[in-house]
LUMMARDO-149681 format. One record per residue: x, y, z of N, C-alpha, C, O in turn; residue in one letter. Coordinates in pm, whole numbers, padded with zeros to 5 digits, always signed. Example, Ala and Ser with C-alpha at 12.3 -4.5 7.8 and 13.67 -1.06 7.14 Angstrom:
REM LUMMARDO-149681
+01319-00569+00780+01230-00450+00780+01320-00330+00780+01424-00332+00846A +01285-00225+00708+01367-00106+00714+01290+00003+00787+01341+00114+00804S 
END
This chain:
REM LUMMARDO-149681
+00085-00118+00000+00000+00000+00000+00089+00124+00000+00185+00134+00076X +00055+00216-00086+00130+00341-00093+00058+00449-00012-00065+00453-00009X +00135+00535+00052+00079+00642+00134+00106+00777+00067+00217+00805+00024X +00002+00858+00060+00012+00993+00006-00008+01090+00122-00107+01081+00195X +00085+01182+00140+00083+01275+00253+00002+01400+00218+00020+01460+00111X -00087+01439+00311-00166+01560+00291-00143+01657+00405-00098+01619+00513X -00174+01783+00381-00155+01889+00480-00286+01930+00546-00286+02004+00644X -00399+01882+00493-00530+01924+00538-00604+01810+00607-00555+01698+00612X -00723+01839+00660-00803+01739+00731-00843+01624+00638-00849+01509+00681X -00871+01656+00512-00911+01556+00413-00870+01604+00276-00826+01718+00259X -00884+01516+00178-00859+01553+00039-00968+01489-00046-01009+01376-00020X -01015+01561-00144-01119+01506-00232-01055+01401-00324-00939+01411-00362X -01134+01301-00357-01085+01186-00433-01013+01226-00561-00902+01178-00586X -01072+01312-00642-01005+01348-00767-00876+01424-00742-00781+01413-00820X -00870+01502-00633-00747+01573-00599-00640+01477-00549-00521+01497-00575X -00682+01373-00478-00588+01271-00432-00523+01200-00551-00403+01176-00551X -00604+01169-00651-00551+01100-00768-00450+01187-00843-00350+01137-00895X -00476+01315-00848-00383+01407-00914-00258+01426-00829-00146+01420-00881X -00274+01449-00699-00161+01469-00609-00070+01346-00605+00053+01360-00601X -00129+01229-00605-00052+01105-00599+00002+01060-00734+00058+00950-00745X -00014+01144-00836+00032+01114-00972-00030+00987-01029+00033+00916-01108X -00155+00958-00988-00227+00845-01046-00284+00885-01181-00306+00801-01268X -00308+01015-01197-00355+01071-01324-00276+01199-01351-00219+01258-01260X -00274+01238-01476-00201+01360-01513-00282+01486-01483-00225+01591-01452X -00415+01474-01491-00499+01591-01470-00622+01557-01386-00658+01440-01370X -00683+01660-01333-00807+01640-01258-00919+01593-01350-01007+01518-01308X -00917+01637-01475-01018+01595-01572-01009+01446-01600-01111+01378-01614X -00887+01395-01609-00868+01251-01631-00920+01173-01509-00983+01069-01524X -00891+01224-01389-00940+01160-01266-01093+01157-01265-01153+01056-01230X -01154+01267-01304-01300+01276-01308-01360+01165-01395-01455+01099-01354X -01304+01146-01514-01354+01046-01607-01337+00906-01549-01430+00825-01556X -01221+00877-01493-01195+00744-01436-01291+00714-01321-01341+00602-01309X -01315+00813-01237-01405+00795-01123-01547+00770-01174-01614+00677-01129X -01592+00853-01266-01729+00839-01318-01748+00711-01399-01861+00665-01415X -01640+00653-01448-01647+00526-01521-01644+00407-01426-01652+00292-01471X -01634+00432-01294-01636+00325-01196-01505+00249-01183-01504+00134-01139X -01395+00313-01221-01265+00246-01215-01191+00265-01083-01080+00214-01066X -01252+00339-00989-01186+00369-00862-01271+00315-00747-01393+00335-00744X -01206+00247-00653-01274+00195-00536-01231+00273-00412-01115+00314-00400X -01325+00294-00322-01294+00352-00192-01350+00255-00088-01470+00228-00086X -01262+00205-00004-01306+00107+00095-01358-00021+00033-01445-00087+00090X -01305-00057-00084-01344-00180-00150-01471-00172-00234-01514-00272-00292X -01533-00055-00241-01656-00037-00318-01636+00070-00424-01564+00168-00403X -01700+00051-00539-01692+00149-00646-01744+00283-00594-01850+00290-00532X -01669+00389-00621-01709+00524-00580-01721+00610-00705-01625+00625-00780X -01839+00667-00726-01863+00752-00842-01860+00900-00805-01887+00986-00889X -01828+00931-00680-01825+01069-00632-01683+01123-00638-01599+01088-00556X -01657+01209-00736-01521+01262-00749-01485+01355-00634-01366+01376-00607X -01585+01410-00566-01561+01498-00452-01561+01426-00319-01560+01491-00214X -01562+01294-00320-01563+01214-00196-01444+01255-00109-01331+01262-00156X -01472+01282+00018-01366+01322+00110-01289+01199+00157-01347+01105+00213X -01159+01201+00134-01072+01091+00173-00990+01137+00293-00922+01240+00289X -00998+01059+00400-00927+01091+00524-00830+00978+00557-00844+00868+00505X -00731+01004+00644-00641+00896+00685-00721+00774+00732-00818+00787+00808X -00679+00658+00687-00750+00535+00719-00834+00484+00603-00863+00365+00595X -00874+00575+00512-00949+00534+00394-00852+00470+00294-00737+00512+00282X -00899+00369+00224-00817+00302+00123-00881+00323-00014-00997+00291-00036X -00801+00377-00105-00844+00400-00242-00772+00299-00330-00650+00284-00321X -00846+00230-00415-00786+00131-00504-00806+00174-00648-00918+00206-00690X -00697+00176-00723-00702+00212-00864-00601+00124-00939-00484+00116-00900X -00646+00060-01042-00564-00029-01124-00495-00138-01039-00379-00172-01062X -00568-00189-00942-00517-00298-00860-00420-00259-00752-00366-00347-00683X -00395-00131-00734-00303-00083-00631-00380-00006-00525-00476+00065-00556X -00337-00020-00401-00403+00047-00289-00324+00169-00246-00201+00169-00242X -00399+00275-00213-00341+00402-00168-00416+00448-00044-00537+00425-00032X -00345+00511+00046-00408+00571+00163-00344+00707+00186-00243+00740+00124X -00401+00785+00275-00344+00916+00305-00299+00921+00449-00350+00849+00535X -00202+01008+00474-00153+01032+00610-00126+01181+00623-00092+01249+00527X -00142+01229+00745-00113+01370+00770+00038+01393+00771+00115+01308+00817X +00079+01507+00720+00221+01544+00725+00259+01573+00871+00176+01620+00949X +00381+01544+00905+00428+01568+01043+00438+01716+01073+00475+01754+01184X 
END
């Protein structure tokens, strides 16, 4: 599982994908999410604005990602 560090309380799903370099643009993330290619907590998530907090697991292309607060 890969960890992406954030500075805020949460990060929106499409922003997480862009920040973690899973996609090149927010527009690409939007399309992938709306196509049902992204899982949050093991379930398909179609909400690109879904708030992702530490402890949440995002799965894309068979890889798992989570977030952690910066020290």
